[in-house]
NUKEGU-746115 format. One record per residue: z, x, y of N, C-alpha, C in turn. Coordinates in Angstrom, 2 decimals. Example, Ala and Ser with C-alpha at 12.3 -4.5 7.8 and 13.67 -1.06 7.14 Angstrom:
2
      n_zz      n_xx      n_yy     ca_zz     ca_xx     ca_yy      c_zz      c_xx      c_yy
      7.80     13.19     -5.69      7.80     12.30     -4.50      7.80     13.20     -3.30
      7.08     12.85     -2.25      7.14     13.67     -1.06      7.87     12.90      0.03
% end
This chain:
313
      n_zz      n_xx      n_yy     ca_zz     ca_xx     ca_yy      c_zz      c_xx      c_yy
     -0.19      1.16     -0.96      0.29      0.04      0.29     -0.06      1.06      1.12
     -0.80      0.27      2.36     -1.02      1.41      3.97     -0.31      0.57      4.67
      0.74      1.01      5.36      1.53      0.21      6.67      0.73      0.98      7.77
      0.07      0.10      8.51     -0.81      0.40      9.66      0.23     -0.21     10.90
      1.06      0.46     11.87      1.64      0.38     13.15      0.50      0.15     13.94
      0.49     -0.91     15.33     -0.32     -0.97     16.15     -1.36     -2.08     16.04
     -1.12     -2.21     14.39     -2.42     -2.90     14.33     -3.16     -3.60     15.30
     -2.88     -4.66     16.08     -3.38     -5.82     16.39     -4.07     -4.89     17.86
     -4.05     -3.93     18.13     -4.25     -3.02     19.02     -6.29     -2.52     18.68
     -6.77     -2.41     19.68     -8.17     -1.71     19.92     -8.56     -1.04     18.67
     -7.83      0.19     18.24     -8.33      0.79     17.41     -7.61     -0.04     16.07
     -6.59     -0.22     15.97     -5.98     -0.96     14.53     -7.27     -2.18     14.11
     -7.25     -2.90     15.25     -8.06     -3.99     14.66     -9.39     -3.73     13.88
     -9.86     -2.37     14.89    -11.26     -1.52     13.78    -11.03     -1.37     12.32
     -9.30     -0.28     12.41     -9.55     -0.03     11.07     -8.89     -1.33     10.26
     -7.84     -1.72     10.41     -8.06     -3.53      9.58     -9.38     -3.89      9.10
    -10.78     -4.13     10.40    -11.13     -4.32      9.20    -12.59     -3.91      8.32
    -12.25     -2.12      8.42    -12.66     -1.41      7.54    -11.61     -1.76      6.40
    -10.84     -1.50      6.72     -9.70     -1.57      5.07    -10.13     -2.74      4.00
    -10.57     -4.08      4.90    -10.72     -5.20      4.71    -11.82     -4.98      3.84
    -13.02     -4.55      4.64    -14.51     -3.96      4.24    -14.05     -3.22      2.89
    -13.16     -2.08      2.71    -13.28     -1.11      1.56    -12.55     -1.63      0.70
    -12.02     -2.90      0.84    -10.59     -3.62     -0.23     -9.34     -2.83     -0.62
     -8.96     -2.52      0.46     -7.85     -1.69      0.73     -6.67     -2.22      0.93
     -5.37     -2.19      0.32     -4.25     -3.12      0.50     -3.56     -2.72      1.96
     -3.34     -3.60      2.81     -2.12     -3.04      3.93     -1.50     -3.84      4.44
     -0.53     -3.50      5.24     -0.16     -4.48      5.52      0.27     -3.98      7.58
      0.31     -4.81      7.93      1.00     -4.47     10.26      1.97     -5.12      9.87
      2.50     -3.34     11.17      4.21     -3.86     11.38      4.17     -3.78     13.02
      4.74     -4.45     13.82      4.29     -4.73     15.63      5.95     -5.29     15.85
      5.59     -5.19     17.11      6.55     -5.84     17.91      7.02     -7.37     17.67
      5.35     -8.25     17.63      5.57     -9.57     18.49      4.80    -10.24     17.21
      6.01    -11.85     16.79      5.15    -12.31     15.67      4.11    -12.97     15.82
      2.96    -13.05     15.41      1.86    -14.09     15.01      0.57    -12.64     15.61
      1.53    -11.19     15.98      0.25    -10.06     16.04      0.34     -8.96     14.91
      1.21     -9.74     13.87      1.62     -8.45     12.76      2.01     -9.49     11.48
      1.96     -8.53     10.18      2.57     -9.25      9.34      3.87     -8.90      8.89
      4.65     -7.83      9.41      6.14     -7.53      9.89      6.63     -7.12     11.35
      7.53     -8.38     11.53      8.17     -8.18     12.88      8.83     -6.96     12.98
      9.10     -6.15     14.03      9.84     -4.87     13.81     10.71     -4.71     15.40
     10.41     -5.36     16.39     10.37     -5.45     17.50      9.77     -3.93     18.13
     10.79     -3.56     19.34     10.54     -2.72     19.78     10.59     -1.40     19.04
      9.89     -0.96     19.28      9.79      0.57     18.54     10.55      2.01     19.17
     10.93      2.35     18.79     12.09      3.56     19.80     13.11      4.24     18.36
     14.08      4.94     18.32     14.34      5.39     17.32     15.65      4.67     16.93
     15.56      3.79     17.10     16.55      2.72     16.00     15.84      1.64     15.15
     14.56      1.46     15.73     14.10      0.32     15.01     14.43      0.38     13.40
     14.18     -0.41     12.09     14.51     -1.00     11.39     13.22     -1.69     10.65
     12.88     -0.57      9.94     11.07     -0.44      8.91     11.22     -0.57      7.79
     12.77     -0.80      7.35     13.04     -0.91      5.47     12.34     -1.96      5.13
     11.88     -3.28      5.78     10.95     -4.51      5.30      9.63     -4.19      5.09
      8.88     -3.78      6.40      7.68     -2.88      6.86      7.18     -2.04      5.71
      8.24     -0.64      5.07      7.71      0.15      4.24      7.98     -0.25      2.78
      8.50     -1.12      2.29      8.65     -1.76      0.83      7.26     -1.72      0.42
      7.10     -0.56     -0.72      5.91     -0.52     -1.73      4.83      0.61     -1.18
      5.31      1.17      0.77      3.91      1.91      1.05      4.03      3.01      1.01
      2.97      3.37      0.76      2.50      5.30      0.22      2.23      5.62      1.13
      1.80      4.98      1.89      0.61      5.94      3.30      1.07      5.16      4.68
      1.36      5.34      5.65      1.72      5.00      7.08      0.89      5.97      7.77
      0.00      5.05      8.44     -0.83      5.02      9.80     -0.25      4.49     10.68
      0.36      5.57     11.45      0.98      5.47     12.92      0.33      5.42     14.58
     -0.81      3.89     14.76     -1.35      4.02     16.28      0.04      3.26     17.43
      0.82      3.31     17.08      1.73      2.14     17.71      2.09      3.01     18.68
      1.65      3.24     19.99      2.08      4.09     21.01      2.45      3.42     22.45
      3.40      4.39     23.16      3.37      3.48     24.86      2.08      4.92     25.11
      0.69      3.77     25.65      0.13      4.44     25.83     -0.22      5.22     27.79
     -0.88      6.37     27.77     -1.18      6.56     29.04     -1.31      5.58     30.13
     -1.14      5.52     31.05     -1.19      4.83     31.89     -1.33      5.18     33.93
     -1.80      4.86     34.07     -2.75      5.74     35.76     -1.34      5.38     36.56
     -1.16      4.32     36.80     -0.11      3.68     37.99      1.30      3.25     37.25
      1.68      4.29     36.89      3.52      4.28     35.58      4.32      3.41     36.69
      4.67      2.40     36.73      6.33      1.98     37.13      7.56      2.11     36.80
      7.27      3.09     35.35      8.90      3.55     34.98      9.37      4.36     35.65
     10.91      3.90     36.01     11.61      4.69     37.16     11.76      6.30     36.58
     11.82      6.37     35.20     11.69      8.26     34.45     10.34      8.01     33.25
      8.94      7.99     33.80      8.13      7.86     32.45      8.44      9.01     31.13
      8.82     10.31     31.58      9.17     10.71     30.67      9.97     10.34     29.38
     11.21      9.68     29.96     11.83      9.30     28.71     11.17      8.31     28.65
     10.59      6.97     28.74      9.95      6.04     28.45      8.82      6.44     27.55
      8.08      7.37     27.81      7.06      8.23     26.60      7.85      8.66     25.47
      8.55      9.38     25.60      9.99      9.90     24.02     10.63      8.95     24.26
     10.80      7.78     24.11     11.80      6.82     23.09     10.55      6.20     22.38
      9.56      5.99     23.29      8.28      5.15     22.38      7.65      6.66     21.36
      6.95      7.27     21.82      6.46      7.92     20.99      6.46      9.38     20.02
      8.08      9.81     20.67      8.87     11.03     20.15      9.54     10.28     19.15
     10.97     10.00     19.72     11.93      9.06     19.02     11.11      7.80     18.29
     10.38      7.09     18.47     10.05      5.86     17.39      9.21      6.52     16.49
      8.39      7.66     16.82      7.28      8.44     15.80      8.57      8.56     14.41
      9.75      9.60     14.96      9.93     10.53     14.18     10.84      9.33     13.32
     11.85      8.55     13.58     12.39      7.57     13.15     11.84      7.22     12.42
     10.25      6.23     12.71      9.72      5.98     11.48      9.14      6.72     10.32
      8.67      7.80     10.74      8.89      9.34      9.87      9.98      9.11      8.53
     11.03      9.29      9.05     12.20     10.14      8.50     12.24      8.63      7.38
     12.14      7.51      7.74     12.56      6.58      7.21     11.47      5.97      6.04
     10.37      6.37      6.45      8.76      6.70      5.57      9.47      7.49      4.18
      9.76      8.42      4.38     10.20      9.71      3.83     10.86      9.58      2.65
     12.20      8.69      2.93     13.39      8.37      2.46     12.99      7.25      1.35
     11.55      6.10      2.22     11.31      5.29      0.88      9.86      5.50      0.51
      9.81      7.14     -0.21      8.82      7.62     -0.78      7.24      7.32     -0.33
      7.11      7.40      0.68      5.65      7.55      1.29      5.04      8.94      1.05
      4.02      9.22      1.02      3.41     10.18      0.11      3.10     10.93      1.85
      2.30     10.20      2.53      1.41     10.56      3.93      1.50      9.89      4.87
      2.10     10.57      5.80      2.27     10.32      7.26      1.26     10.48      8.44
      0.21      9.37      8.34     -1.00      9.74      9.85     -0.20      9.28     10.94
     -0.39     10.58     11.84      0.13     10.46     13.30     -1.36     10.21     14.40
     -1.33      9.35     14.82     -2.78      9.30     16.13     -1.93     10.38     17.56
     -2.07     10.95     17.61     -1.60     11.64     18.28     -3.01     11.80     19.96
     -3.07     12.96     20.74     -3.83     12.61     21.96     -4.31     14.10     22.02
     -5.84     14.18     22.06     -6.44     15.76     23.33     -5.58     15.92     24.23
     -4.62     15.00     24.87     -3.86     16.07     25.96     -3.15     16.88     25.21
     -2.83     16.66     24.18     -1.87     17.62     23.48     -1.96     18.99     23.93
     -3.42     19.25     24.14     -3.96     20.64     24.56     -3.76     21.23     25.68
     -4.35     20.22     26.46     -4.42     20.10     28.12     -4.79     18.97     28.54
     -5.18     19.16     29.93     -6.29     17.96     30.74     -7.54     18.14     30.88
     -8.11     19.77     30.57     -9.46     20.18     30.94     -9.32     20.99     30.97
    -10.73     21.56     30.26    -11.97     22.55     29.78    -13.11     23.16     30.65
    -12.80     24.80     30.82    -14.44     25.12     31.05    -14.93     24.38     30.10
    -16.70     24.17     31.12    -17.93     24.18     30.39    -18.37     24.82     29.32
    -18.24     24.21     28.06    -18.32     25.24     26.90    -17.36     26.04     26.16
    -16.39     26.05     26.78    -15.13     26.44     25.90    -14.16     25.00     25.79
    -14.41     24.58     24.77    -13.66     23.05     24.23    -12.46     24.01     23.21
    -11.17     22.71     23.59    -10.24     22.72     22.87    -10.45     23.25     21.11
     -9.44     23.94     20.46     -9.31     23.64     19.32     -8.33     23.57     18.68
     -8.02     23.04     17.61     -6.71     22.70     17.24     -5.33     23.37     16.78
     -5.96     24.70     16.99     -5.33     25.63     16.47     -4.82     26.28     18.19
     -5.24     26.35     19.34     -5.05     26.28     20.39     -3.31     26.27     20.72
     -2.81     27.24     21.39     -1.51     27.05     22.26     -1.45     25.13     22.99
     -0.85     24.18     22.50     -1.14     22.86     23.01      0.14     23.76     24.92
     -0.85     22.79     25.83     -0.71     22.44     26.94     -0.51     21.46     27.54
      0.19     20.72     27.62      0.23     18.90     27.67      1.21     19.02     29.49
      0.07     18.51     30.17      0.67     18.50     31.93      1.61     17.41     32.41
      1.25     15.84     31.44      1.90     15.07     31.61      2.72     14.29     30.57
      3.97     13.56     30.41      4.64     13.05     29.89      3.91     12.39     28.99
      2.83     11.68     28.66      2.18     10.84     27.23      1.97     12.61     26.35
      1.23     13.10     26.84      1.10     14.38     26.03      2.10     14.82     25.94
      2.90     15.13     26.84      4.45     15.69     26.05      4.84     15.46     24.92
      5.27     13.73     25.54      5.73     12.72     23.85      4.96     13.57     22.88
      3.70     13.35     22.83      2.89     13.18     21.70      3.14     14.49     20.82
      3.05     15.93     21.92      3.40     16.89     21.33      4.25     17.20     20.71
      5.91     16.79     21.21      7.11     16.65     20.70      7.50     15.83     19.73
      6.12     14.55     19.30      6.49     13.80     18.28      5.67     14.72     16.77
      4.70     15.38     17.32      4.33     16.17     16.16      4.74     17.37     15.49
      5.64     18.05     16.38      6.58     19.37     16.38      8.10     18.62     15.59
      8.44     17.13     16.13      9.14     16.86     15.09      8.37     16.16     13.44
      7.30     15.75     13.17      6.60     15.54     12.03      6.70     16.94     11.50
      6.12     17.65     11.61      6.40     19.54     11.05      7.28     19.30     10.27
      8.77     19.00     11.15      9.92     19.70     10.81      9.86     18.39      9.37
      9.87     17.27      9.44     10.32     16.19      8.29      9.71     16.75      7.32
      8.01     17.07      7.39      7.33     17.25      6.63      8.26     18.16      6.01
      8.36     19.81      6.08      8.86     20.36      5.72     10.52     20.25      4.80
     11.00     19.20      5.64     12.01     18.67      5.09     12.15     18.14      3.59
     11.34     17.21      3.76     11.24     15.77      2.70      9.78     16.14      1.85
      9.58     17.41      1.92      7.84     16.96      1.25      7.12     15.95      1.41
      6.82     15.22      2.37      6.06     14.28      3.02      4.79     14.71      3.53
      3.81     14.91      3.00      2.74     15.04      3.62      2.38     14.62      5.26
      1.97     15.22      6.29      1.77     14.64      7.60      0.38     15.54      7.86
      0.16     14.40      8.25     -1.40     14.57      9.54     -1.33     14.08     11.10
     -2.01     15.28     11.95     -1.79     14.71     13.11     -3.35     14.66     13.82
     -3.73     13.99     14.04     -4.80     13.52     14.37     -4.59     13.03     15.97
     -5.90     14.29     17.04     -6.21     14.70     18.52     -7.04     14.02     18.43
     -7.52     12.66     19.40     -8.11     11.87     19.38     -9.17     11.99     21.19
    -10.35     12.26     21.93    -10.14     12.17     23.08    -10.25     10.68     22.90
    -10.94     10.26     24.29    -10.89      8.95     24.87    -12.13      8.09     24.05
    -11.23      7.14     23.40    -12.16      6.27     22.52    -12.83      5.32     23.06
    -14.07      4.77     22.67    -14.60      3.77     23.10    -15.74      2.70     21.95
    -15.64      2.17     22.50    -16.65      0.37     21.60    -16.36     -0.71     21.79
    -16.56     -1.41     21.46    -16.57     -2.93     21.58    -14.99     -3.60     22.09
    -14.52     -3.63     22.64    -13.29     -4.43     23.32    -12.77     -3.43     23.68
    -12.91     -2.28     24.42    -12.27     -0.97     25.04    -12.10     -1.48     26.37
    -10.60     -1.02     26.24    -10.47     -1.33     28.05     -9.96     -0.10     28.83
     -9.12     -0.08     29.97     -9.34      0.78     30.77     -9.78      1.45     31.15
    -10.17      2.49     31.34    -10.75      3.75     32.14    -12.73      3.47     31.43
    -12.98      3.39     30.60    -14.10      3.79     29.94    -14.75      1.51     30.53
    -13.97      1.27     29.88    -14.61     -0.64     30.39    -14.84     -0.73     31.61
    -14.08      0.22     32.52    -14.43      0.10     34.19    -15.62      0.73     34.09
    -15.96      1.90     33.85    -16.77      2.72     33.98    -18.10      1.75     33.63
    -17.93      1.03     32.30    -19.16      0.48     31.68    -19.69     -0.52     32.42
    -18.61     -1.15     33.19    -19.22     -2.76     34.08    -19.56     -1.50     35.53
    -19.54     -0.31     35.69    -19.92      0.10     36.94    -20.91      0.53     36.76
    -21.47      0.62     35.40    -23.13      1.36     35.02    -23.52     -0.04     34.92
    -22.91     -1.38     34.21    -23.94     -2.34     33.86    -23.98     -2.83     35.27
    -23.80     -2.86     36.48    -23.82     -3.40     37.40    -25.46     -3.17     37.57
    -26.21     -2.01     37.47    -27.07     -1.52     37.89    -27.43     -0.79     39.34
    -26.70     -0.89     39.80    -26.76      0.42     41.39    -26.75      1.30     41.20
    -27.45      1.86     42.45    -27.75      3.46     42.28    -26.18      4.37     42.50
    -26.39      5.06     41.75    -24.69      5.42     42.07    -25.03      7.20     41.89
    -24.02      7.75     42.25    -24.47      8.78     43.49    -23.41     10.06     42.71
    -23.97     10.35     41.00    -23.41     11.56     40.27    -24.49     12.03     39.59
    -25.49     12.32     40.49    -27.10     12.90     40.01    -26.33     14.23     39.73
    -25.22     15.18     40.58    -25.15     16.32     40.68    -24.28     16.79     39.88
    -23.06     15.74     39.21    -22.20     16.19     38.11    -22.81     16.78     36.97
    -22.03     18.24     36.72    -22.76     19.07     35.67    -20.99     19.06     34.33
    -20.44     18.44     34.54    -19.57     18.60     33.60    -19.70     18.36     31.75
    -18.89     18.19     31.58    -18.64     18.33     29.35    -17.89     17.67     29.12
    -17.24     16.12     28.24    -16.42     15.44     27.63    -16.78     14.94     26.69
    -15.76     14.98     25.66    -15.44     14.39     24.28    -15.19     13.28     24.21
    -15.96     12.07     23.74    -15.82     11.14     23.40    -15.54     10.41     22.14
    -14.73      9.35     21.00    -15.25      9.67     19.64    -15.05      7.62     20.16
    -16.56      7.24     18.67    -16.95      5.71     18.92    -15.28      5.12     18.10
    -15.16      4.32     18.62    -13.72      3.76     17.22    -14.54      3.75     16.33
    -15.65      3.25     15.80    -15.82      3.40     14.33    -15.90      4.82     13.54
    -16.53      5.64     14.51    -15.79      7.29     13.67    -14.34      7.76     13.24
    -13.65      7.12     14.62    -12.16      7.64     14.68    -11.31      7.07     13.60
    -12.14      5.05     13.26    -11.76      5.18     11.81    -11.91      5.87     10.86
    -13.25      6.26     10.26    -13.76      6.90      9.59    -13.18      8.39      9.24
    -12.62      8.70     10.05    -11.82      9.76     10.38    -10.34      9.44      9.79
     -9.69      9.04     10.89     -8.28      8.52     10.77     -8.39      8.10      8.74
     -9.49      7.23      7.86     -9.43      7.48      6.47     -9.26      8.47      5.96
    -10.29      9.59      6.32    -10.27     10.86      5.40     -9.24     11.26      5.42
     -8.82     11.63      6.68     -7.34     12.44      6.71     -6.97     11.52      5.88
     -6.67     10.63      5.46     -5.34      9.08      4.88     -5.62      9.68      3.52
     -6.98     10.65      2.97     -7.14     10.48      1.38     -7.60     12.32      1.34
     -7.52     12.54      1.92     -8.37     14.37      1.65     -7.69     15.34      1.56
     -7.16     15.72      0.29     -6.30     16.72      0.16     -6.04     18.52      1.36
     -6.71     18.50      1.42     -7.06     19.66      2.43     -6.41     19.22      3.67
     -6.09     18.04      4.16     -5.70     17.46      5.34     -3.95     17.60      5.56
     -3.45     17.80      4.42     -1.93     17.95      4.17     -1.23     18.57      5.40
     -0.73     17.96      6.26      0.32     19.28      6.84     -0.53     20.04      8.14
     -1.92     18.94      7.90     -2.41     19.67      9.10     -2.73     19.19     10.52
     -3.16     20.01     11.66     -3.96     18.79     12.86     -5.23     18.95     12.71
     -5.82     17.67     13.39     -7.69     18.41     13.40     -7.64     17.79     15.15
     -8.81     17.95     15.68     -9.38     16.88     16.52    -10.82     16.17     15.92
    -10.96     15.31     16.74    -12.02     14.36     16.43    -12.92     13.79     17.82
    -13.93     13.88     17.40    -15.09     13.34     18.24    -16.23     12.89     18.06
    -17.50     12.80     18.86    -18.42     12.30     18.05    -19.24     13.57     17.71
    -18.88     14.10     18.34    -19.67     16.10     18.24    -21.15     15.42     18.88
    -20.99     14.92     19.81    -21.99     14.96     21.18    -21.18     14.77     23.06
    -20.94     15.92     23.05    -20.17     15.73     24.32    -21.10     16.18     25.42
    -21.05     14.89     26.55    -22.18     14.57     27.40    -21.12     15.01     28.93
    -22.27     14.82     30.00    -21.94     14.85     31.62    -22.18     13.74     31.69
    -21.11     13.31     32.63    -21.08     11.62     33.45    -22.14     11.43     33.88
    -23.29     11.92     34.14    -24.64     11.57     34.54    -25.02     11.15     33.32
    -25.12     11.79     32.20    -26.13     11.64     31.31    -24.77     10.25     30.65
    -24.02     10.18     30.76    -23.27      8.85     29.68    -23.49      7.94     30.90
    -23.50      7.86     31.84    -24.00      6.48     32.51    -25.01      6.39     32.24
    -26.54      7.10     32.22    -28.15      6.71     31.98    -27.90      6.30     30.51
    -26.92      6.30     29.81    -27.06      6.11     28.17    -26.54      4.76     27.70
    -25.78      4.46     28.87    -25.00      3.54     28.96    -26.00      2.47     29.40
    -26.33      2.89     30.76    -28.09      2.42     31.46    -29.13      1.64     30.01
    -29.62      2.75     29.35    -30.80      2.80     28.54    -29.94      1.84     27.60
    -29.20      2.00     26.91    -28.31      1.04     25.76    -28.61     -0.65     26.67
    -28.54     -1.33     27.69    -28.43     -2.29     28.14    -29.95     -2.82     28.52
    -30.77     -1.66     28.45    -32.38     -1.74     28.87    -32.09     -1.59     30.44
    -31.86     -0.79     31.16    -31.68     -0.22     32.57    -31.87      0.71     32.67
    -32.66      1.02     33.66    -32.93      2.49     34.29    -31.93      3.58     34.80
    -31.55      4.44     34.91    -30.64      5.45     35.04    -29.97      5.71     36.48
    -31.00      5.10     37.22    -30.63      4.69     38.88    -29.94      5.96     39.28
    -29.54      7.14     39.69    -28.61      8.43     39.89    -29.12      9.05     40.81
    -28.28      9.45     42.21    -28.63     10.34     43.37    -28.10     11.37     42.70
    -27.92     12.51     43.96    -27.57     13.35     43.64    -26.64     13.73     44.81
    -24.96     13.71     44.42    -23.88     13.92     45.93    -23.20     15.54     45.48
    -23.06     16.37     46.52    -22.62     17.54     45.95    -20.95     17.48     45.07
    -20.47     17.90     44.17    -19.02     17.70     43.95    -17.94     17.82     44.68
    -18.15     18.45     45.62    -17.38     18.69     46.81    -16.66     17.58     47.55
    -18.07     16.61     47.10    -17.66     15.92     48.33    -16.42     14.44     47.59
    -16.54     14.51     46.41    -16.17     13.71     45.69    -14.27     14.09     45.21
    -14.34     15.76     45.69    -13.10     16.32     45.60    -12.61     15.87     46.86
    -13.11     15.95     48.04    -12.73     16.02     49.19    -12.26     14.40     49.37
    -12.75     13.46     49.07    -12.17     12.31     49.36    -11.38     11.48     48.84
    -11.42     12.07     47.32    -10.21     12.41     46.65     -8.80     12.19     46.85
     -8.77     13.58     47.71     -7.80     14.05     48.33     -7.20     13.41     49.50
     -7.95     12.77     50.47     -7.90     12.32     51.41     -7.07     10.75     51.01
     -7.86     10.26     49.73     -7.18      9.10     49.23     -6.20      9.63     48.62
     -5.89     10.43     48.25     -4.44     11.17     47.04     -4.64     10.18     46.31
     -6.07     10.63     45.61     -6.48     10.24     44.13     -7.23     11.34     43.50
     -6.11     12.59     43.54     -6.78     14.20     43.24     -7.02     13.49     41.35
     -5.93     13.02     40.88     -6.20     13.35     39.43     -7.21     12.53     38.76
     -7.07     11.02     39.41     -8.55     10.40     39.19    -10.25     11.33     39.51
     -9.88     12.20     40.35    -11.27     12.61     40.76    -11.31     13.58     39.52
     -9.88     13.98     39.52    -10.01     15.34     37.71    -10.62     14.74     36.56
     -9.82     13.29     36.65    -10.92     12.77     34.74    -11.84     12.37     35.06
    -12.88     12.24     36.16    -14.36     11.63     36.81    -15.08     12.66     36.78
    -14.41     14.25     37.63    -15.48     15.57     37.42    -15.13     16.55     36.64
    -13.78     16.20     36.13    -13.74     17.09     35.30    -14.30     17.61     33.84
    -14.16     18.71     32.68    -14.41     18.82     31.54    -13.51     18.81     30.31
    -13.48     18.25     29.72    -12.38     17.87     28.46    -13.33     17.92     27.11
    -13.68     18.81     26.40    -14.38     18.79     25.13    -13.18     19.28     24.29
    -13.46     18.89     22.93    -12.93     19.13     21.53    -13.58     19.89     20.75
    -13.54     20.83     19.61    -14.47     21.88     19.02    -13.84     20.89     17.61
    -15.05     20.26     16.88    -14.47     19.37     15.41    -14.85     20.35     14.35
    -15.22     21.51     14.35    -15.64     22.71     13.64    -15.04     22.45     12.08
    -13.04     22.58     12.47    -12.56     22.66     11.44    -12.51     20.99     10.60
    -12.75     19.84     11.54    -12.73     18.50     11.20    -14.01     18.65      9.74
    -15.13     19.26     10.40    -16.87     19.14      9.43    -16.36     19.96      8.38
    -15.42     21.17      8.18    -15.54     22.13      7.65    -14.64     21.96      6.30
    -13.30     21.76      6.65    -12.20     21.81      6.38    -12.20     20.15      5.43
    -12.37     19.22      6.17    -12.93     17.86      5.45    -14.09     17.40      4.92
    -14.90     18.44      4.97    -16.44     17.53      4.75    -16.86     16.15      6.04
    -16.03     16.03      6.62    -16.91     15.35      7.28    -17.70     15.34      8.59
    -18.85     14.03      8.76    -19.15     13.80      9.52    -19.35     12.69      9.78
    -19.40     12.34     11.52    -19.59     11.20     12.37    -20.56     10.36     11.79
    -20.12      9.06     11.11    -21.10      8.56     10.76    -21.95      7.63     11.64
    -21.64      7.38     13.00    -22.16      6.88     14.15    -22.56      8.02     15.37
    -23.46      7.60     15.23    -23.97      8.44     16.60    -23.26      7.83     17.88
    -23.61      8.82     19.19    -22.89      7.40     20.66    -24.17      6.28     21.03
    -25.20      6.43     20.69    -26.34      5.42     20.87    -25.76      4.03     20.04
    -25.63      4.54     18.78    -25.10      3.36     18.00    -23.50      2.56     18.68
    -22.90      3.68     18.89    -21.35      2.66     19.91    -21.95      1.98     21.41
    -22.79      2.67     22.15    -22.78      1.72     23.17    -24.07      1.08     22.72
    -24.40      0.56     21.81    -25.46      0.08     21.41    -24.58     -1.32     20.85
    -23.38     -1.15     20.50    -22.19     -2.42     19.95    -21.67     -2.58     21.53
    -21.75     -2.00     22.22    -20.86     -2.53     23.34    -21.71     -3.09     23.90
    -23.10     -2.79     23.92    -23.93     -3.24     25.01    -24.17     -4.72     24.18
    -24.42     -5.26     22.89    -24.99     -6.50     22.55    -23.02     -7.20     22.51
    -22.15     -6.89     22.71    -21.31     -7.42     23.14    -20.92     -8.12     24.23
    -21.17     -7.36     25.46    -21.20     -7.49     26.92    -22.68     -8.14     26.95
    -23.58     -8.08     26.44    -24.19     -9.22     26.39    -24.11    -10.64     25.91
    -23.27    -10.46     25.12    -22.41    -12.11     24.56    -21.97    -12.54     25.58
    -21.12    -11.56     26.17    -19.62    -12.17     27.12    -20.73    -12.16     28.28
    -21.52    -12.35     28.95    -22.44    -12.17     30.26    -23.13    -13.65     29.57
    -23.49    -14.02     28.38    -24.24    -15.35     28.43    -22.88    -16.63     28.26
    -22.36    -16.08     28.08    -21.12    -17.06     28.28    -20.31    -17.63     29.18
    -20.93    -16.82     30.44    -19.88    -16.80     31.69    -21.50    -17.77     32.44
% end
């Protein structure tokens, strides 16, 4: 039996659909009745997982306090640690005690850092350099899982994805997709950054590879589509999937940086203009994994969803 936390979320819904397709038994656990099979309440260091873990061999832990641009928490680091570190390690300890064989933890590429130089991607073995509370909390969870694995013998796998996209995605990628779908000319033609992303179908396939492959035990892996793109290329591809022309014109990047500084939006500008690449060579060679979907496949699915929702309006 597989236990999935966060099964009602964006990635969780895609994962459960794939498990159904493969005929694999699972149950979901979460905070609210109606959104999961087993209700555990808030996920922190004191959550009781006993009912959810009964008969479970494999845990896939998706649930997390995710990164937010305008965090309203008085102490964001403590809030992230409570859920992402303490909640994860509490679940892992109980899973080991209940006899689970493997624990797959969905971390984040932000454990490696916030930005790379173009052509110099992060690797799984690089020294972690998280800059913000979300990445810090995930790194601390990874460290704690390694200790639990050593103490109990339960195998752990940490997966660090970059930005995940696909039908139903929200937040930054949804906003970018909406902007691109407008068809208005956009001033991004001169941006030469490089960013890794992962289509949700590829991430789900990789999670299940890590869940079963012997070589994944007690390892950390990066995952992406293996097709890093600049912002103008991404917008061009989104518009192509919608049957629209690129319509990009050049504005020097320093103009964006200057405007962002004046508006106090430097972090937003960094996410828009900066590079963040993941090297997935180890994921390919150690696990024999090849992304089953291209970016064009993922964007086509999003375009189909966009067309359906547009038709309803």
